[in-house]
PAKOL-700212 format. One record per residue (C-alpha): x, y, z. Coordinates in steps of 0.02 Angstrom, whole numbers, padded with zeros to 5 digits, always signed. Layout:
N
XYZ ...
! end
This chain:
567
-05438+03351+05741 -05575+03268+05655 -05671+03297+05504 -05862+03314+05479 -05968+03335+05331 -06106+03460+05327 -06259+03410+05266 -06376+03512+05152 -06572+03525+05174 -06679+03564+05018 -06785+03709+05036 -06951+03664+04931 -06994+03806+04807 -07183+03829+04797 -07197+03867+04615 -07099+03722+04555 -07105+03603+04688 -06930+03540+04685 -06776+03563+04787 -06624+03671+04739 -06523+03682+04898 -06423+03521+04876 -06394+03578+04692 -06313+03745+04750 -06206+03675+04885 -06172+03479+04882 -06049+03461+05037 -05928+03552+05151 -05786+03460+05248 -05743+03543+05412 -05598+03519+05543 -05590+03602+05701 -05424+03650+05786 -05416+03611+05928 -05549+03482+05953 -05613+03487+06088 -05607+03671+06099 -05513+03747+06242 -05532+03890+06369 -05382+04004+06394 -05378+04159+06486 -05573+04159+06512 -05602+04152+06328 -05632+04009+06196 -05542+04035+06032 -05631+03950+05882 -05547+03895+05724 -05628+03795+05598 -05548+03740+05426 -05688+03716+05297 -05652+03628+05135 -05753+03630+04987 -05719+03496+04855 -05720+03528+04670 -05893+03573+04600 -05976+03570+04779 -06038+03756+04774 -06119+03827+04629 -06047+03985+04543 -06188+04096+04585 -06230+04023+04771 -06190+04090+04932 -06196+04017+05111 -06212+04111+05273 -06148+04005+05407 -06201+04038+05589 -06106+03951+05722 -06163+03923+05905 -06074+03863+06058 -06189+03828+06193 -06301+03976+06218 -06178+04094+06131 -06188+04144+05947 -06031+04167+05865 -05997+04283+05724 -06083+04225+05555 -05982+04213+05403 -06015+04203+05220 -05941+04091+05081 -06002+04112+04904 -05956+04053+04734 -05847+04128+04606 -05993+04221+04513 -06100+04272+04664 -06133+04446+04711 -06097+04516+04883 -05955+04501+05007 -05886+04341+05063 -05749+04221+05030 -05761+04154+04858 -05733+03969+04802 -05688+03922+04633 -05816+03798+04550 -05698+03668+04475 -05558+03675+04586 -05649+03702+04746 -05548+03786+04894 -05542+03810+05085 -05590+03946+05207 -05520+03970+05384 -05643+04042+05506 -05600+04103+05678 -05686+04192+05821 -05650+04216+06005 -05781+04229+06136 -05786+04242+06327 -05814+04071+06415 -05978+04031+06493 -06017+03891+06597 -06125+03791+06493 -05989+03783+06365 -05902+03651+06464 -06007+03514+06390 -06073+03601+06233 -06041+03565+06049 -05996+03684+05914 -06142+03677+05797 -06160+03764+05632 -06309+03802+05533 -06339+03904+05382 -06447+03973+05234 -06407+03952+05058 -06441+04087+04931 -06446+04107+04744 -06445+04295+04718 -06558+04372+04853 -06663+04225+04864 -06654+04092+04999 -06647+03919+04923 -06606+03793+05059 -06521+03780+05227 -06370+03692+05304 -06433+03561+05428 -06371+03600+05618 -06218+03504+05621 -06114+03467+05777 -05941+03499+05715 -05832+03479+05868 -05834+03461+06058 -05815+03591+06190 -05735+03633+06313 -05572+03597+06405 -05571+03703+06551 -05408+03642+06645 -05339+03811+06678 -05490+03839+06802 -05405+03703+06912 -05291+03835+06970 -05284+03864+07155 -05329+04040+07205 -05228+04029+07366 -05102+04173+07342 -04962+04186+07473 -04955+04336+07600 -04793+04405+07668 -04749+04436+07838 -04638+04588+07866 -04472+04540+07942 -04416+04577+08120 -04240+04644+08154 -04214+04554+08318 -04039+04506+08356 -04022+04381+08491 -03838+04434+08537 -03801+04613+08522 -03621+04684+08524 -03619+04841+08634 -03479+04940+08723 -03457+05061+08867 -03326+05209+08884 -03223+05258+09028 -03121+05406+09023 -02948+05440+09125 -02886+05621+09112 -02706+05671+09133 -02609+05825+09183 -02513+05908+09047 -02361+05814+08996 -02394+05667+09119 -02450+05487+09104 -02477+05425+09272 -02653+05397+09334 -02696+05508+09474 -02792+05447+09630 -02932+05565+09608 -02964+05495+09430 -02994+05326+09502 -03128+05404+09611 -03225+05473+09466 -03402+05405+09430 -03359+05335+09260 -03224+05230+09341 -03345+05175+09477 -03476+05130+09336 -03340+05025+09255 -03312+04923+09422 -03502+04904+09439 -03524+04843+09263 -03392+04723+09288 -03469+04652+09442 -03640+04648+09359 -03559+04546+09211 -03488+04421+09337 -03671+04384+09395 -03771+04402+09220 -03749+04253+09104 -03827+04368+08972 -03670+04477+08989 -03494+04431+08907 -03358+04546+08901 -03264+04513+08732 -03112+04637+08757 -03052+04797+08815 -02975+04933+08699 -02874+05072+08767 -02829+05232+08670 -02713+05370+08727 -02720+05551+08669 -02614+05704+08689 -02676+05888+08675 -02603+05979+08517 -02470+06077+08600 -02291+06039+08627 -02169+05937+08511 -02260+05805+08411 -02134+05663+08441 -02158+05686+08623 -02344+05682+08617 -02347+05531+08513 -02243+05445+08656 -02347+05528+08782 -02510+05461+08701 -02440+05285+08698 -02384+05294+08880 -02564+05346+08925 -02640+05203+08840 -02523+05085+08944 -02562+05174+09110 -02752+05174+09059 -02745+04988+09034 -02652+04959+09196 -02793+05065+09292 -02928+04957+09204 -02846+04798+09258 -02851+04862+09443 -03036+04909+09425 -03057+04728+09367 -02971+04649+09506 -03087+04745+09636 -03229+04685+09535 -03157+04508+09532 -03184+04498+09344 -03054+04369+09284 -03053+04425+09088 -03038+04608+09147 -02877+04567+09248 -02797+04482+09096 -02677+04587+08995 -02714+04483+08846 -02893+04556+08853 -02828+04732+08808 -02784+04811+08646 -02689+04977+08670 -02642+05115+08551 -02572+05290+08553 -02653+05418+08439 -02542+05561+08464 -02606+05727+08462 -02804+05739+08449 -02847+05865+08322 -03009+05779+08289 -03065+05785+08469 -02989+05972+08478 -03101+06027+08339 -03255+05926+08409 -03233+06005+08586 -03204+06181+08504 -03364+06164+08410 -03458+06119+08567 -03395+06253+08679 -03523+06393+08713 -03410+06528+08807 -03271+06566+08683 -03293+06709+08580 -03363+06648+08411 -03249+06752+08307 -03094+06683+08396 -03174+06518+08381 -03188+06532+08190 -03003+06590+08186 -02944+06439+08272 -03052+06330+08155 -02974+06404+07995 -02798+06379+08070 -02836+06193+08093 -02909+06178+07918 -02774+06273+07829 -02613+06223+07915 -02562+06038+07886 -02382+06057+07978 -02416+06023+08170 -02273+06141+08222 -02334+06283+08111 -02519+06258+08167 -02473+06259+08351 -02373+06425+08332 -02505+06511+08251 -02624+06458+08389 -02502+06526+08514 -02499+06687+08426 -02677+06707+08462 -02625+06765+08641 -02782+06757+08750 -02872+06645+08640 -02736+06515+08650 -02731+06544+08841 -02915+06502+08841 -02888+06341+08746 -02755+06290+08859 -02860+06312+09011 -03024+06251+08943 -03008+06134+08798 -02842+06057+08802 -02863+05966+08966 -03013+05865+08899 -02897+05800+08766 -02760+05737+08881 -02847+05571+08919 -02862+05379+08887 -03021+05306+08838 -03058+05136+08898 -03192+05051+08797 -03263+04892+08867 -03333+04784+08722 -03462+04655+08769 -03607+04549+08697 -03777+04557+08776 -03884+04403+08753 -04067+04448+08745 -04229+04347+08798 -04238+04165+08758 -04389+04100+08658 -04455+04031+08805 -04440+04199+08904 -04511+04300+08757 -04665+04182+08750 -04688+04197+08934 -04665+04383+08946 -04770+04412+08801 -04926+04338+08912 -04868+04412+09083 -04762+04563+09054 -04751+04617+08876 -04715+04796+08921 -04532+04737+08953 -04517+04682+08761 -04467+04798+08619 -04539+04802+08452 -04417+04680+08373 -04439+04563+08520 -04617+04552+08492 -04612+04532+08303 -04493+04387+08326 -04599+04317+08473 -04756+04311+08378 -04672+04207+08240 -04622+04081+08377 -04817+04026+08387 -04893+03907+08268 -05060+03940+08338 -05137+04071+08238 -05233+04150+08386 -05077+04158+08490 -04982+04234+08341 -05128+04367+08321 -05122+04412+08505 -04934+04457+08498 -04952+04545+08338 -05091+04653+08403 -04990+04702+08564 -04856+04760+08445 -04986+04847+08338 -05057+04939+08494 -04882+04995+08556 -04801+05037+08395 -04952+05087+08271 -04833+05195+08163 -04728+05052+08112 -04807+04977+07944 -04745+04804+08002 -04861+04787+08151 -05022+04805+08054 -04964+04710+07892 -04925+04551+08014 -05092+04571+08099 -05173+04558+07924 -05067+04419+07869 -05126+04315+08011 -05311+04370+07979 -05282+04317+07805 -05230+04133+07862 -05386+04138+07966 -05485+04173+07814 -05549+04338+07878 -05514+04418+07710 -05603+04590+07750 -05520+04607+07915 -05355+04568+07826 -05383+04691+07696 -05408+04841+07810 -05247+04797+07902 -05145+04792+07744 -05216+04959+07689 -05178+05026+07869 -05001+04959+07850 -04981+05040+07665 -05045+05207+07733 -04924+05210+07880 -04793+05183+07746 -04794+05116+07572 -04715+04957+07580 -04691+04801+07473 -04768+04680+07605 -04935+04768+07602 -04929+04782+07416 -04911+04600+07392 -05035+04558+07521 -05165+04674+07441 -05127+04591+07284 -05164+04434+07363 -05335+04499+07433 -05380+04556+07257 -05342+04387+07179 -05454+04294+07295 -05597+04433+07268 -05574+04408+07084 -05512+04571+07038 -05361+04532+06928 -05327+04696+06854 -05312+04767+07029 -05211+04618+07091 -05083+04646+06948 -05070+04829+06987 -05016+04795+07179 -04900+04654+07128 -04813+04766+06998 -04763+04873+07157 -04724+04733+07270 -04545+04704+07232 -04465+04546+07172 -04488+04429+07317 -04524+04243+07274 -04695+04253+07363 -04730+04398+07238 -04683+04296+07086 -04781+04150+07145 -04940+04259+07153 -04903+04331+06988 -04891+04153+06927 -05074+04123+06975 -05130+04283+06874 -05027+04221+06728 -05121+04056+06727 -05289+04150+06729 -05226+04256+06588 -05167+04117+06485 -04984+04162+06486 -04918+03985+06535 -04730+04012+06499 -04722+04166+06627 -04833+04058+06757 -04695+03915+06747 -04554+04054+06768 -04641+04136+06909 -04710+03985+07006 -04536+03904+06991 -04466+04043+07110 -04560+03943+07258 -04545+03751+07299 -04649+03639+07198 -04827+03663+07202 -04995+03605+07122 -05010+03764+07029 -04829+03749+06954 -04873+03570+06895 -05038+03646+06807 -04939+03776+06728 -04814+03661+06663 -04960+03548+06593 -05039+03698+06511 -04870+03757+06436 -04848+03587+06355 -04746+03486+06469 -04866+03358+06534 -04721+03244+06567 -04658+03356+06710 -04821+03350+06806 -04795+03186+06910 -04623+03246+06964 -04688+03411+07017 -04838+03348+07108 -04728+03205+07193 -04620+03355+07267 -04761+03450+07326 -04888+03469+07465 -05007+03385+07347 -04911+03221+07326 -05056+03130+07414 -05202+03242+07382 -05354+03216+07278 -05319+03369+07170 -05138+03309+07134 -05192+03142+07083 -05321+03221+06972 -05202+03332+06879 -05082+03182+06859 -05233+03100+06782 -05256+03243+06648 -05075+03233+06620 -05076+03054+06588 -05235+03082+06454 -05124+03214+06365 -04994+03070+06343 -05107+02946+06288 -05079+02840+06445 -05244+02749+06491 -05177+02653+06636 -05116+02814+06713 -05276+02894+06689 -05373+02764+06767 -05249+02729+06913 -05249+02908+06964 -05426+02949+06944 -05461+02792+07066 -05344+02885+07186 -05430+03057+07161 -05602+02980+07182 -05556+02875+07323 -05515+03039+07422 -05632+03162+07352 -05788+03083+07268 -05836+03236+07177 -05696+03201+07058 -05811+03061+06987 -05936+03186+06914 -05794+03300+06856 -05694+03169+06761 -05862+03109+06672 -05889+03276+06597 -05714+03331+06586 -05657+03351+06398 -05482+03303+06444 -05544+03130+06446 -05659+03123+06308 -05559+03011+06196 -05590+02877+06329 -05779+02898+06352 -05811+02729+06264 -05667+02638+06354 -05746+02512+06472 -05622+02532+06608 -05633+02719+06616 -05827+02718+06598 -05842+02601+06741 -05743+02713+06843 -05834+02870+06823 -06015+02818+06798 
! end
């Protein structure tokens, strides 16, 4: 902050031929805060403290001050003596006094190297008696927030690809009533043949690994409960033995090992009974509902069975058509199926993409570093699965990285139209930032969830809006970056800049070095200013001209080392 004394010019009065201006207003001291002025949130706020020494303003005098900043006129203001008429801040003649003037105006480009200038007219009553000489009262204008990188981050929608998928296959062996031995006819059924074929295939296919066999025995819900419990266990055991015989024929080693099996008897299968009953289409509906009520209302197995037997023909129907399906052992073969390798997917995406499902295509595209190849695979996915919002979004994300903004925007809109989603909302927000539509960007990002990329993009807008504390918070969600360092500087932590830049992708960039020079200037570190500016200018010569007019370095303008560097 520096002070200046405003000079007063006399206005010659034709009749008397003498000057009166300097008699009405002798001097005014001013102080600007800050000096130089600063741009924040696209605006420049001007605060000037005017001090009137004792007996500096005539009791009946008034002064109308008019400040200008570059080509922009600020609001005028009036200061007057204690006996002057009109509206204005009154200053006592003997004691003097002070006035604080504030205004806020939109930033214009010509303000970067402008001066805040004040002029004014001096009145006594209604008559103009003199004027305040045009006086430069402070420098303008620091525009460091405009160093922000307008490079928001787009989000790719994630695939759900799993390389290894746990699967299982079911084989059912049915038994006669009250029996647990496996009949030869059952061993010739298709599901048993399919089990053998599967185990033979698993021997030859390295992508199939059998992880275990679980066998569960069941009994139908008639007869004594204890006997049925024992019977279901026996069926689990004989079912396991049958499976091991099948495995032996298939020459599948794990399938022949009893340690691969888990066995369990589940007793009377009322759950299966209800399921089969509901699926039956031949039984009279009223009889079916009567049986269901018995199942739901009677918890005692013996009572439940007796009530079903009392149904007569309906029970006979159950015993003939439903119960036989419940007398069984279920053999579940658990196995892991390994999908395509990275190399296979990349090859198939070029030669036989029809063999790949959606998740494989989305995963495969991400294997490519070449944007053209990535785009090619995502477009295949979009063509085949246009209703899945992820495909269009990811096509748009690649186009964004290729700087094809209008095409990218259309894809993000298509994605969001297919299904509103946070990925497209973030990405449309990113497009709006690039287009300079801050309000629209904020609207999209408010609906984009809490992902770290969303926070980073909000941080960019925070810098533009002049909310540097929020910017630091949001930008910190992502790894160290130039924008985070800038936000820290603007938030009053110039000492954090070097460390943040050093841990970012801008550790060796021209803009990183320039920001470090600005931070050094704010810490009154001339050697840091010079060394970092040298580095920045060596990497990008345009920083020489920028530094020469940058008001961050104004206090070093007369320093020979600095001057030699930028001129």
